[in-house]
ROVOGU-690393 format. One record per residue (C-alpha): residue number from 0; x, y, z. Coordinates in Angstrom, 3 decimals. Example, Ala and Ser with C-alpha at 12.3 -4.5 7.8 and 13.67 -1.06 7.14 Angstrom:
REM ROVOGU-690393
NODE   n     east    north       up
NODE   0   12.300   -4.500    7.800
NODE   1   13.670   -1.060    7.140
This chain:
REM ROVOGU-690393
NODE   n     east    north       up
NODE   0   13.098   10.160   23.587
NODE   1   11.277    8.091   21.240
NODE   2   11.104    4.664   20.826
NODE   3   11.241    5.788   16.692
NODE   4   14.217    7.527   17.145
NODE   5   16.340    7.632   14.369
NODE   6   14.442    4.719   12.814
NODE   7   13.555    5.056    8.993
NODE   8   10.469    3.412    6.620
NODE   9   10.800    4.745    3.216
NODE  10    7.585    3.565    0.779
NODE  11    6.755    2.989   -2.763
NODE  12    4.245    5.989   -3.560
NODE  13    1.614    4.121   -5.596
NODE  14    0.264    0.404   -5.006
NODE  15    1.934    0.790   -1.358
NODE  16    1.241    3.650    0.257
NODE  17   -1.474    5.286   -1.805
NODE  18   -5.068    2.687   -2.887
NODE  19   -5.676    1.985   -5.771
NODE  20   -7.783    5.127   -5.695
NODE  21   -4.725    7.443   -5.049
NODE  22   -5.656    8.179   -1.510
NODE  23   -3.448    8.201    1.420
NODE  24   -6.736    6.713    4.315
NODE  25   -6.703    7.771    7.427
NODE  26   -5.234    4.062    9.404
NODE  27   -2.397    4.908    7.351
NODE  28   -2.000    8.451    8.441
NODE  29   -2.917    7.891   12.445
NODE  30   -0.018    5.221   12.209
NODE  31    2.225    7.856   10.763
NODE  32    1.690   10.155   13.402
NODE  33    1.710    7.709   16.082
NODE  34    5.265    6.321   14.300
NODE  35    6.692   10.438   13.881
NODE  36    5.413   11.626   17.138
NODE  37    8.209    8.922   18.739
NODE  38   11.319    9.614   16.387
NODE  39   10.388    7.897   13.603
NODE  40   11.396    9.475   10.032
NODE  41    8.430    8.360    7.404
NODE  42    9.190    9.288    3.614
NODE  43    8.594    8.283   -0.080
NODE  44   10.822    6.261   -2.155
NODE  45    9.255    6.364   -6.046
NODE  46   10.114    5.808   -9.176
NODE  47    8.583    9.533   -9.800
NODE  48   10.189   12.435  -10.783
NODE  49   10.464   15.534   -8.731
NODE  50    8.000   16.905  -11.740
NODE  51    5.790   13.793  -11.843
NODE  52    5.502   13.793   -7.541
NODE  53    2.379   16.239   -6.463
NODE  54    1.981   14.175   -3.347
NODE  55    4.530   15.820   -0.101
NODE  56    2.021   16.624    2.061
NODE  57    3.905   17.317    5.578
NODE  58    0.754   15.707    7.555
NODE  59    2.541   12.853    6.683
NODE  60    6.048   12.998    4.811
NODE  61    8.746   14.637    7.120
NODE  62   11.721   13.158    6.245
NODE  63   13.653   13.538    2.324
NODE  64   11.750   11.938   -0.786
NODE  65   13.416    9.577   -2.555
NODE  66   12.516   10.048   -6.205
NODE  67   13.197    9.005   -9.917
NODE  68   13.936    5.223   -7.928
NODE  69   16.496    6.847   -5.696
NODE  70   18.697    8.752   -8.174
NODE  71   17.320   12.354   -5.891
NODE  72   16.650   12.715   -2.335
NODE  73   14.695   15.922   -2.218
NODE  74   13.869   17.955    0.674
NODE  75   10.244   19.735    0.330
NODE  76   10.728   21.128    3.442
NODE  77   14.299   23.125    2.756
NODE  78   13.379   23.382   -0.699
NODE  79   17.083   21.363   -1.718
NODE  80   18.573   18.703   -3.341
NODE  81   20.146   15.950   -0.589
NODE  82   22.153   14.528   -3.024
NODE  83   21.510   13.875   -7.171
NODE  84   23.185   10.831   -8.606
NODE  85   21.846   11.259  -11.901
NODE  86   23.476   10.737  -15.349
NODE  87   25.929   13.278  -16.946
NODE  88   27.092   12.821  -20.710
NODE  89   27.091    9.118  -19.871
NODE  90   23.623    9.915  -20.657
NODE  91   23.927   11.603  -23.750
NODE  92   26.298    8.883  -25.472
NODE  93   23.635    6.075  -24.183
NODE  94   20.401    7.909  -25.481
NODE  95   22.471    8.680  -28.790
NODE  96   23.877    5.072  -29.035
NODE  97   20.117    3.717  -28.551
NODE  98   18.738    5.751  -31.628
NODE  99   20.871    4.598  -33.750
NODE 100   20.084    0.940  -33.945
NODE 101   15.970    1.739  -32.388
NODE 102   15.335    4.936  -34.614
NODE 103   11.442    4.503  -33.636
NODE 104   11.720    4.906  -29.500
NODE 105   10.960    6.954  -28.261
NODE 106   12.923    8.927  -25.437
NODE 107   11.686   11.059  -22.244
NODE 108   14.715   13.119  -20.377
NODE 109   14.701   14.117  -16.657
NODE 110   16.543   17.008  -15.352
NODE 111   15.761   18.638  -12.512
NODE 112   13.112   21.047  -13.470
NODE 113   12.601   20.534  -17.063
NODE 114   11.357   17.781  -19.587
NODE 115   12.317   16.588  -23.191
NODE 116   10.969   13.924  -24.839
NODE 117   12.700   12.681  -28.366
NODE 118    9.842   10.415  -30.904
NODE 119    6.951   12.181  -28.809
NODE 120    3.921    9.479  -29.778
NODE 121    0.413    9.708  -28.016
NODE 122    2.482    7.069  -25.029
NODE 123    4.757    9.670  -24.434
NODE 124    1.905   12.462  -24.367
NODE 125   -0.469   10.563  -21.966
NODE 126    2.600    9.727  -19.664
NODE 127    3.413   13.022  -18.487
NODE 128   -0.378   14.943  -19.009
NODE 129   -1.543   12.135  -16.226
NODE 130    1.666   13.318  -14.252
NODE 131    1.220   16.526  -14.746
NODE 132    4.317   17.533  -16.394
NODE 133    4.892   20.453  -19.170
NODE 134    7.768   19.215  -21.730
NODE 135    9.204   20.198  -24.450
NODE 136   10.220   18.192  -28.004
NODE 137   13.971   18.397  -29.662
NODE 138   15.654   16.317  -31.974
NODE 139   18.882   14.752  -29.830
NODE 140   19.629   14.205  -26.801
NODE 141   22.397   17.181  -26.749
NODE 142   19.659   19.760  -26.856
NODE 143   19.231   19.051  -23.187
NODE 144   20.479   20.268  -19.945
NODE 145   21.990   17.424  -17.977
NODE 146   22.241   16.015  -15.318
NODE 147   19.188   14.351  -15.818
NODE 148   17.432   12.154  -13.082
NODE 149   16.500    9.240  -15.773
NODE 150   15.657    8.987  -19.180
NODE 151   12.705    6.206  -19.963
NODE 152   12.370    4.059  -23.113
NODE 153    9.009    3.660  -24.796
NODE 154    9.696    1.145  -27.205
NODE 155    6.549    0.891  -28.884
NODE 156    6.485   -1.591  -31.432
NODE 157   10.259   -2.212  -30.815
NODE 158   10.870   -5.632  -28.365
NODE 159   12.148   -4.346  -24.844
NODE 160   13.978   -7.796  -24.753
NODE 161   16.194   -6.687  -27.683
NODE 162   17.163   -3.075  -25.708
NODE 163   17.862   -4.751  -23.215
NODE 164   20.259   -6.688  -24.477
NODE 165   21.914   -3.999  -26.527
NODE 166   22.343   -1.923  -23.463
NODE 167   23.936   -4.474  -21.916
NODE 168   26.597   -5.285  -24.744
NODE 169   27.021   -1.865  -25.303
NODE 170   26.126    0.718  -22.986
NODE 171   27.420   -0.950  -19.520
NODE 172   28.222    2.902  -18.313
NODE 173   24.909    3.391  -17.071
NODE 174   22.202    1.033  -15.188
NODE 175   18.069    0.258  -16.815
NODE 176   15.844   -1.318  -14.953
NODE 177   13.887   -3.705  -16.654
NODE 178   10.182   -2.377  -16.307
NODE 179    6.476   -4.664  -17.466
NODE 180    4.640   -3.208  -20.239
NODE 181    6.800   -1.507  -22.630
NODE 182    8.854    1.468  -20.320
NODE 183   12.470    1.011  -19.721
NODE 184   14.179    3.210  -17.433
NODE 185   17.639    4.030  -17.454
NODE 186   19.836    5.417  -14.168
NODE 187   23.033    6.595  -13.735
NODE 188   25.651    3.550  -12.968
NODE 189   24.786    1.728   -9.636
NODE 190   21.611    3.927   -9.064
NODE 191   18.655    2.773   -7.044
NODE 192   16.098    2.833   -4.843
NODE 193   18.115    0.009   -3.062
NODE 194   21.639    2.479   -2.692
NODE 195   19.007    5.499   -2.379
NODE 196   17.364    3.988    0.616
NODE 197   21.128    3.552    2.257
NODE 198   22.684    7.046    0.953
NODE 199   19.208    8.604    2.518
NODE 200   20.151    6.824    6.169
NODE 201   23.317    7.602    5.945
NODE 202   22.861   11.687    5.698
NODE 203   19.399   10.802    9.136
NODE 204   21.987    9.531   10.942
NODE 205   20.027    6.199   10.961
NODE 206   21.768    2.785   11.022
NODE 207   21.277    0.115    8.850
NODE 208   19.396   -1.861   10.558
NODE 209   17.255    0.668   11.019
NODE 210   16.122    1.707    7.614
NODE 211   12.905   -0.534    6.267
NODE 212   10.953   -0.595    3.213
NODE 213    7.235   -0.618    1.885
NODE 214    7.194   -2.189   -1.922
NODE 215    5.087   -3.617   -4.300
NODE 216    6.809   -3.220   -8.104
NODE 217    9.790   -4.748   -9.504
NODE 218   11.696   -1.345   -9.167
NODE 219   11.005   -1.590   -5.582
NODE 220   12.933   -5.492   -5.289
NODE 221   16.752   -3.378   -4.279
NODE 222   15.065   -1.195   -1.944
NODE 223   13.303   -4.314   -0.082
NODE 224   16.321   -6.243   -0.361
NODE 225   18.860   -3.520    0.481
NODE 226   16.393   -2.714    3.693
NODE 227   17.056   -4.404    7.586
NODE 228   14.060   -5.439    6.831
NODE 229   11.948   -5.472    3.603
NODE 230    7.709   -5.399    3.867
NODE 231    5.864   -5.823    0.630
NODE 232    2.176   -5.631    0.574
NODE 233   -0.073   -8.959   -0.534
NODE 234   -0.955   -7.206   -3.941
NODE 235    2.444   -7.190   -5.118
NODE 236    4.443   -8.139   -7.466
NODE 237    4.644  -12.327   -6.858
NODE 238    8.727  -12.131   -6.924
NODE 239    8.946   -8.895   -5.031
NODE 240    6.691  -10.895   -2.444
NODE 241    9.635  -13.726   -2.541
NODE 242   11.970  -11.282   -1.683
NODE 243    9.739   -9.994    1.669
NODE 244   10.947  -10.200    5.183
NODE 245    7.084   -9.632    6.030
NODE 246    3.838   -9.759    3.681
NODE 247    1.468   -6.984    4.924
NODE 248   -2.131   -5.776    4.216
NODE 249   -3.255   -4.597    0.360
NODE 250   -2.318   -1.731   -0.689
NODE 251   -6.052   -0.899    0.222
NODE 252   -6.846   -2.033    3.850
NODE 253   -4.018   -0.006    5.607
NODE 254   -0.178   -1.638    4.085
NODE 255    2.127    1.317    6.301
NODE 256   -0.530    0.939    9.621
NODE 257    0.525   -2.829    9.008
NODE 258    4.018   -1.952    8.793
NODE 259    4.397    0.141   11.838
NODE 260    1.682   -2.181   13.705
NODE 261    5.365   -4.751   13.139
NODE 262    7.567   -2.287   14.076
NODE 263    5.955   -1.293   17.230
NODE 264    6.236   -4.927   18.355
NODE 265   10.415   -5.751   17.119
NODE 266   11.164   -1.877   19.192
């Protein structure tokens, strides 16, 4: 038996696992190999969708990847969904309501394989192209396939706070993430990285006391709080840093290696 049997680490990718150049450094790889060789599960929890995550590698990931901020767990080895808590018809209804009040907002919708855009803007186009995502332009959310992993609202000149207030009052049947900048991520009710972490742990027969999370951004907050212990790199968002059980080295200085060093002491 290994010292990390049935222990799970889920880490955010951008700004946490990857350095500022988008690289997975050797110090992290070496410590992950030590962790998984001794029985641990290691994987990524990202806001990126299935279409936009291209960094899977069996060299350092040995468990399903949590995608779309907790909506989808995908096993890249078996090529199958472990769970998919996507937006169904309530997502279509939500977007229709939003567009009636804010007709200029650009909307990105992400079913499992396809991607759709309404009111395509240069911002959305760059968002798709930066992640290597092909997309279809449509005029209505009803033209898409559901379930969606998530939808993204690119507010443009519209104040995101006004959209937040509208959704709070008129669309309680969905969840959303108040991301920084002009984007708002819309998810199925109750879906976030925290719920995804606990659901993933259950699927892997990992007890909640052995499920750990690492993240730097506001969309990682629920995961940091839900985990047995939450680790935040020193480059993390100030509010997320306040929620951390441990503050670890930055993403440019082996944050994940530092996490495993701490767990090595705990176990």
